[in-house]
N, C-alpha and C positions, 0 to 999 in steps of 0.2 A: 565806240558806241556799241557796235555789233558784238564785241567781246564782252561788254557790260551786260548787255541783254541776255546773251547766251548764260553768262554766269549767274544771273539773276533767275533764270527760267530753270537751270539746274538746281539752284538753291531752293526754290519754291516747290519743286516737284521731286526732290531727291528720294524721297521714300518710296514713291511709286516707281520711278524709273529704276531705282536700285532693285526693287523686287523683279522687275523685268530682266535686268541684267543677271541676277543671281539665278533665275529660272533657265534663261538661255545657256548660261555658262555650265550649269549642272546637267543640262540636257546632252553635253559632250559624251557623257559615259554611255549614252545609247546611240550615239551617231556613228556613222560608218567609219568617219576618219580615225576614231578611237578604236573601235572593234577590230578594224582591219590591221592595226599595229600588231595584233596577235594572230593574224591569218596563218603565218608559217607554223607557229606552234600548234594551232587548233588543227591544221591539216594533218601535220604529223601525229599529233596526239590521238586523233581519231581516225587516221588512215584514209584521208579523203583526197581525191583529185581536185583541180581547180573547179571543174564543173559540178562535182558533187557537193563541195562547200558552197559554191554559189548558189546551187538549187535549194540546199537547206536553208541558207541565209534568206533566199527569196521567199520559201514557204513561211518562215517565221515573220518575215516583214509584211506579207500579204495578208496574214491573219491579223496583224497589228492594223493594217489599213482598214480592214472590214470592221473591227471592233471600234475603231476611231470615229466611224460614222455616228456610232451611238454615244460613246464616251465623250466625244468632243462636244456633243450638245448639252453635256452637263453645265458647260461654263454659262448658259443661259439661265441656270437655275441656282447654282451655288457660287458663292463669292470665292475669290482667289485664295484668301486666307483659310478657307475651309478646304478646298480642293488642293491646294499647293502641298501641304504637309502629306496628304494621302499619296499624291503622285510620287513625291520625293521618296517616301518609305517604300513604295513599290519598286522604284529604281534601284534603291539601295539592296532590296531583298533580290532583285534580278542580277545584280552585280555579284552578291555572295553566291547565288545559284551558279553563276559562271565559274567561279573560283572552285566550288565543290564538285561540280558535274563530271563524271567520267563515263557516262553512258550516252553512246551515240544517239539512242532514241529520243533522249531528252534535250539534245542540242537545239533542235528547232523551237520547243517551248521556251527554252532560256532566251533565244534570240528574240522570239515574239515579245517576251516581257521586257527586254532592254529596249526594243524598238518602240513599243506602245507607250512605256512611261518616259523614255529619253527622247527619242526624235519626236514622237507623236505628241503626247500630253504635255511635257514641259515646255516645249516650244509653242504649242497652240495656246496653252494657257497665257503665256507671256504676250503673245501677239494679239489675242482677243482682248486682253486687258488694256493694252495700249490703244487699240483701235476704239474701244468703248470709252476709255477714260479721257481721252484727248480728241479733239475735233479739228480746230484751227491749226494746231501744231502736231497732227497725227503723224506726219512724215518724220519730224524730229523725234517724237517719242519712239516710234518703231525702230529708227535707226539707232539710237542710245541703247534701247533695251536689247537689240540684236547684237550688240558689241560683245555681250558675255559669250555669245557662241564663238565669235571671232577671236577673242582672248583664249578661249579653250583650244580652238584650232591651231592656234599659233604656239601655244606653250605645251599642251599636254602630250602631243606626239613626240616631241624633243625629250621632254622629261621622261616619259615611259619607255621609249626606245632605249634611252641612256640607262635607265634602271633595269632593263632586261639583262644588262651585263652583270647585275649583282643579285637581282631577286628572281625566283621563279614566277612565270607569267601569272599563275593562279594567285599568289600573294598579292600582285599588282591590282587585281580585281577586288581583293579585300580593302586595299588602300582607297579604290574608287568608291566603295560602299561607305567607308567611314567619312570621307569627304562629303558625300551626298548627305548623310545623315547630321553632319555638322551644319549643313545648311538650312535645316529646318528651323532652329531658334532664331537664326538671323532672318529668314522670311517672316516668321511670326512677329518679330520686333519691327521690322519695316511696315508691315501691314496691320499694326495696332489699330489704325483708323483707315478703312478702305475708302478710295476716293469717292466712288459712286455705288452706294448701297444698292442691291438688287430692286429693292422696293421703289427706288427712284429712277430706274433705268430708262422708263418711257419718257421722262421728263428731259433726259439728256440724249434721247435718241435723233439721229439725223436721217432723213429720208434719201432714197436712191433714185433710180430712173422713174419718170413719170410722177414724181412726188410721192412714191409708195414705200411702205415698209415690206420688203419682199420675205416671204417665207422660204424654207429650204425647198419645199415642193415647188413653189413657183420658180425658184432659181433652176431647179434641175430641168424644167420644162422650157426654159427660156434658151433660144439659140446661142446666145453669148457665151453661156456656160460651156458649150460643147465646143465653140471656136477657141475658148481659153484652155480646154483640158490638155492639149498636146504642150502648151506652154507651162502648164503646171507640172506635168509628168516629166518632161524633157530634162530640165536642169537636175532634178532630183535623181532621175534614172542614171544618167551618164556622169555627173560629177560623183555620185556614189560609185559607179563602176570604176571611174579612175583612181579614187582612193582605195577601194576595195582590192584592186590589183596593183597596188603601189609596190609591193615586194616583186611580183612578177615582171612589172614594168621595168624596174630597175634592173633586173636580171637580163631581159632581153635587149635592153639599151647598153648594156655594159657599165652600169653605174652601181656605186655602193648604195645600199638602202638609206644610210645616214646622209648620203649626199643629196638624195631626193628629199627626205624629211627636212634637211636644213633649209629648203626653199619654201616651206609651208609659211615661215613668217612673212617672206615676201608676198606671197599669195594672200596672206591674211591682211597684211598692211594695205594692200591694193583694194581688198574687199571692203576694209573699213572705210578708206577714202571714198570709194564708189557708194557705199551704203549711205554715208552722210550727204554726199552730193546728190544722191537720188532722194533723199528725205527732204532736202531744202528744195529741190526742184518740183516734187510733187505738191509741196505746200503752197509753191508759187504758181504752178501750171495745172495741177491735177494729173491723175494717172493716165488720161486718155491720150495725151500727146506722146507719152514715154513708152507705153506697153508695147507697141508693135517693133520697137527698134532695140531694146535693152539686151536681147539675146544674140544679137550679131556678133559682139566680141567673143562669145562662147563658141561660135562656128569657127572664127578665126583661130582661136586658142587650140581647139581639137585638131584642125587641119595642120597647125604648126607642129604640135607634138608628134603627128603621124609622120612627119618628114625629117624631123631633126634626129641627130644622134648625140649631140653634145649636151652636157649639163647647162651651158649657158643658154642653149636653145630651149631647153625645158623651162628656164626661168622666164623667157620671154612668153612662152606658152601659158605660164602660171599667171602672168600678169594679165593677159587677156581673159582667162578663165576668171580671174578674180574680179574684173570689171562687171561681168554679168552676175556673179554669185552675190557681190555686195548689193547691187540694185534688187536682185531677186529676194534679198532679206527684207526688203521695205515695201516694194511696189505692189506685189500681189495682195498682201494684207490690207493695204490702203485701197486697192482697186475694189474689193468686195464691199467695203464700207461705203465707198464713193458710189458704186453702181447699184448696190442692192439695199443700202441702209444699214443702221446699226441694231435695230431692235432685235432682230433674230441673227446677228452677226455670229454668235457662238455655233448655232447649228449650220449655217452656210459655211463658215470658215472650217468647221469640222469635215464637211463633205470635201471642200478643197484640200484640206490636210490629208484626208484619206487618198485622193488621187495622188498627191505628192508622195505619200508613203508608199502607195502602189508602185509608183515609178521607182523608187529606191529599191523595191523588190524584183522589179523586172530587170533593172540595169545589171547588177552582179550576176544574176542567174542567166541572162541572155549571152553577155560577153564570156562568161566562164565556159558555157557549153560551146560557144563558137571556138574559144581557145582549144578546148579538147578535140574540136572537129578540124583544127588545123588552120583556122582562120586567124592571122596574127593581129595583136593590138593595133599596129599601125594601119592595117586596112580598116579595121572597125573604127578606128577614130576618124579616118577620112570619111566614111559614111555618116558618122555622127555629125561631123561639121555641116554635111549637106542637109541633115534632117533639121538642124536648127535654122538653117536658112528658109526652109519650107515653114517651119513653126512661125517665124516672123511674118510671113505672107499671110498665113492663116489669122493671126491675131490682128493685124492691121484691117483685114476685111471685117471681122467680128466687132472690133471696138469702134471703127468708123461708122458703121451702121448703128450701134447702140448709143454712141455718144450724142446723137441727135435727140435723144429722149431725156437727157440729163437736164 
């Protein structure tokens, strides 16, 4: 019976869910797990140390976070079928720019464009659409839409690392641009009839705390946002750092890079299971009961990877990391809608996405500088594990207080 209901749900909502999956999959070309595949080639090509490459990456990503505060709010004004093609064209042009650029001074602007249109707007557009289009099944919709990112994370590193043996890395960025452009007509076909036109958005709005429709300004001055900020920033910062330094991590642990990359499907599979479990759970219980605890597995994962030396130990660590990453794909987006309402969800989620993108800027830069200063990744990962335990405590305090007003 459950299988029948899920099948009927997928059938009834296939076009809108498909649009979300497509957007999150194509966001892969602006995500750290993809860009970092070419870290070795980029550092050699531009003569960069770990710290210099991490700093340039952080600069471009920080600029993307700042612009996201404004650009993300456009989802409250324009439909997905209008914004989506613009975002994907921008992402394709950024990929072409990466393939052609030979000037160090332009590397940070290229990273900025990849991060803004990939990690930033493509993901944001999909998540806001799911949060707005679905209410009773918001968790399921967010989980299904985010599966596109998981598929990209599982397959693209393996495919492109293998392709590096046959093609120059710059040509692979041309391939990424072509794939992105091919996604535009597919997106337009899926959204021939968008689920909730903007003119009807108020009719479908759900209120948040105190029965209010919170604006972005109200949210910014509410204490809960600041209790949640480390929880937004942490996974983005340090999972990004983990993948960003994947080549260096393999070197210091004595692994082949392809051995580490081969574990990504395991990590992604766990992430998918966790994502769907979190989506089912939040539809049943809401986000308030889950937010304070879902980052504990990430603390365990970083502590494990800091102390192990075998590739088998790395797989165990990746399982724990995947548990949090999967839930993180679903819970925060639903959290903003549940606590602050959906009428201004685009602007509010844009601010949260900016914090997340900022985290992905801080992680590689901070860890890269520490590597250059002689602080090994093993030590850094131990500190990061302790950080996530503190994050869970802060989230528990903030959510427990705010949940009384729901």
